[in-house]
TIVEX-337856 format. One record per residue (C-alpha): y negated, z negated, x. Coordinates in pm, 1 decimal, m for minus. Layout:
<pts>
{yy = Y&zz = Z&xx = X}
...
</pts>
This chain:
<pts>
{yy = 968.5&zz = 769.6&xx = 7453.4}
{yy = 1331.3&zz = 685.3&xx = 7431.5}
{yy = 1482.4&zz = 629.4&xx = 7094.0}
{yy = 1700.2&zz = 322.2&xx = 7064.9}
{yy = 1979.5&zz = 313.5&xx = 6819.2}
{yy = 1911.7&zz = 78.7&xx = 6520.5}
{yy = 2220.8&zz = m129.7&xx = 6604.5}
{yy = 2095.4&zz = m185.6&xx = 6957.9}
{yy = 1756.2&zz = m294.4&xx = 6817.7}
{yy = 1921.4&zz = m543.8&xx = 6586.0}
{yy = 2129.6&zz = m690.6&xx = 6869.5}
{yy = 1822.7&zz = m721.7&xx = 7093.7}
{yy = 1623.1&zz = m885.9&xx = 6812.7}
{yy = 1909.4&zz = m1125.3&xx = 6737.4}
{yy = 1927.6&zz = m1231.6&xx = 7103.2}
{yy = 1553.1&zz = m1308.0&xx = 7106.8}
{yy = 1579.5&zz = m1486.1&xx = 6771.2}
{yy = 1865.9&zz = m1709.9&xx = 6888.7}
{yy = 1676.3&zz = m1798.4&xx = 7206.4}
{yy = 1360.0&zz = m1885.1&xx = 7010.6}
{yy = 1551.2&zz = m2100.0&xx = 6762.1}
{yy = 1730.7&zz = m2279.8&xx = 7046.4}
{yy = 1402.6&zz = m2363.2&xx = 7219.2}
{yy = 1251.8&zz = m2486.6&xx = 6891.1}
{yy = 1553.3&zz = m2709.4&xx = 6822.3}
{yy = 1530.7&zz = m2862.1&xx = 7172.3}
{yy = 1157.6&zz = m2919.3&xx = 7126.7}
{yy = 1210.0&zz = m3094.6&xx = 6790.2}
{yy = 1488.4&zz = m3314.7&xx = 6933.4}
{yy = 1268.7&zz = m3409.3&xx = 7229.7}
{yy = 972.9&zz = m3500.3&xx = 7008.2}
{yy = 1191.9&zz = m3707.4&xx = 6777.3}
{yy = 1346.2&zz = m3890.9&xx = 7073.1}
{yy = 1002.5&zz = m3977.5&xx = 7211.1}
{yy = 884.3&zz = m4080.9&xx = 6864.9}
{yy = 1177.4&zz = m4311.9&xx = 6796.9}
{yy = 1188.7&zz = m4473.7&xx = 7140.8}
{yy = 818.4&zz = m4484.8&xx = 7218.3}
{yy = 661.8&zz = m4406.4&xx = 7548.7}
{yy = 812.6&zz = m4703.8&xx = 7727.7}
{yy = 504.0&zz = m4926.9&xx = 7719.6}
{yy = 591.8&zz = m5278.8&xx = 7609.8}
{yy = 312.8&zz = m5529.0&xx = 7549.4}
{yy = 438.1&zz = m5886.7&xx = 7580.2}
{yy = 326.7&zz = m6119.5&xx = 7301.5}
{yy = 475.0&zz = m6450.6&xx = 7415.2}
{yy = 482.3&zz = m6671.2&xx = 7719.0}
{yy = 674.8&zz = m6966.0&xx = 7860.9}
{yy = 505.9&zz = m7304.7&xx = 7890.9}
{yy = 615.3&zz = m7574.7&xx = 8132.7}
{yy = 481.8&zz = m7912.6&xx = 8021.7}
{yy = 461.3&zz = m8136.8&xx = 8327.0}
{yy = 423.8&zz = m8502.4&xx = 8227.9}
{yy = 347.6&zz = m8787.3&xx = 8466.2}
{yy = 342.7&zz = m9157.9&xx = 8389.4}
{yy = 570.7&zz = m9457.3&xx = 8377.0}
{yy = 680.3&zz = m9469.4&xx = 8014.2}
{yy = 848.6&zz = m9254.3&xx = 7747.8}
{yy = 651.3&zz = m8998.0&xx = 7553.7}
{yy = 646.9&zz = m8772.0&xx = 7249.7}
{yy = 533.6&zz = m8423.6&xx = 7353.9}
{yy = 354.0&zz = m8207.0&xx = 7101.0}
{yy = 219.5&zz = m7855.9&xx = 7077.3}
{yy = m26.2&zz = m7771.3&xx = 6798.6}
{yy = 33.0&zz = m8112.9&xx = 6637.9}
{yy = 406.8&zz = m8056.2&xx = 6605.3}
{yy = 645.6&zz = m8272.0&xx = 6809.4}
{yy = 848.7&zz = m8059.1&xx = 7049.0}
{yy = 1022.0&zz = m8339.8&xx = 7242.8}
{yy = 1083.6&zz = m8695.9&xx = 7114.3}
{yy = 1093.6&zz = m9000.9&xx = 7341.5}
{yy = 1132.7&zz = m8829.4&xx = 7679.1}
{yy = 1066.5&zz = m8970.2&xx = 8026.3}
{yy = 811.5&zz = m8813.1&xx = 8262.6}
{yy = 923.3&zz = m8474.5&xx = 8392.1}
{yy = 901.8&zz = m8101.0&xx = 8326.2}
{yy = 985.5&zz = m7955.1&xx = 7985.6}
{yy = 1000.5&zz = m7586.9&xx = 7893.6}
{yy = 882.7&zz = m7420.1&xx = 7574.8}
{yy = 989.4&zz = m7056.5&xx = 7535.1}
{yy = 839.9&zz = m6781.0&xx = 7320.1}
{yy = 499.1&zz = m6944.9&xx = 7281.1}
{yy = 252.0&zz = m6700.4&xx = 7126.6}
{yy = m45.8&zz = m6590.0&xx = 7332.0}
{yy = m368.8&zz = m6775.0&xx = 7251.5}
{yy = m515.8&zz = m7124.9&xx = 7243.4}
{yy = m275.2&zz = m7411.3&xx = 7180.4}
{yy = m323.3&zz = m7787.8&xx = 7169.3}
{yy = m86.9&zz = m7987.6&xx = 7391.2}
{yy = m53.0&zz = m8363.8&xx = 7390.7}
{yy = 162.5&zz = m8645.7&xx = 7520.6}
{yy = 166.1&zz = m8977.7&xx = 7335.4}
{yy = 342.1&zz = m9293.9&xx = 7445.7}
{yy = 627.0&zz = m9383.5&xx = 7209.7}
{yy = 462.6&zz = m9725.0&xx = 7162.3}
{yy = 141.7&zz = m9566.9&xx = 7031.7}
{yy = m157.9&zz = m9376.6&xx = 7162.8}
{yy = m327.6&zz = m9695.3&xx = 7293.7}
{yy = m46.0&zz = m9729.5&xx = 7550.2}
{yy = m93.3&zz = m9379.8&xx = 7682.3}
{yy = m230.8&zz = m9049.6&xx = 7556.0}
{yy = m346.5&zz = m8715.1&xx = 7692.7}
{yy = m421.9&zz = m8398.6&xx = 7500.0}
{yy = m622.8&zz = m8078.8&xx = 7538.9}
{yy = m643.3&zz = m7711.0&xx = 7448.8}
{yy = m515.9&zz = m7446.2&xx = 7687.3}
{yy = m507.7&zz = m7069.4&xx = 7658.6}
{yy = m150.5&zz = m6937.7&xx = 7694.4}
{yy = m92.2&zz = m6594.5&xx = 7846.9}
{yy = 223.2&zz = m6385.4&xx = 7873.4}
{yy = 452.8&zz = m6498.0&xx = 8151.3}
{yy = 467.8&zz = m6853.0&xx = 8286.9}
{yy = 204.6&zz = m7118.5&xx = 8207.9}
{yy = 181.0&zz = m7476.4&xx = 8334.3}
{yy = 37.7&zz = m7761.9&xx = 8128.5}
{yy = m25.2&zz = m8088.0&xx = 8316.4}
{yy = m38.3&zz = m8403.8&xx = 8104.6}
{yy = m141.1&zz = m8743.3&xx = 8247.6}
{yy = m103.9&zz = m9002.3&xx = 7968.4}
</pts>
């Protein structure tokens, strides 16, 4: 068996030690980067609703009993960032519900949703 000088042993050990520490540092940085940024999966939690209203008068358009559009003519109206789930949509004639009314519940998904109102 060959005897290796103690200085050579120390240099060889130091080279292995530096390599091991470098790999560990890269591994820690990689894990932290994945932890802070996530895995790239994004779950949408809102959708866009297009309220399509037909009729011959002017209407107040509501979602979940809150007026979204006041006194608007028939047409298409967009609501952005609507949470996923059941929502109540309604159109009421500006003269009162006896002149024209339509309302119902609809489940809203992520993406684009169409709500058709016929007051």
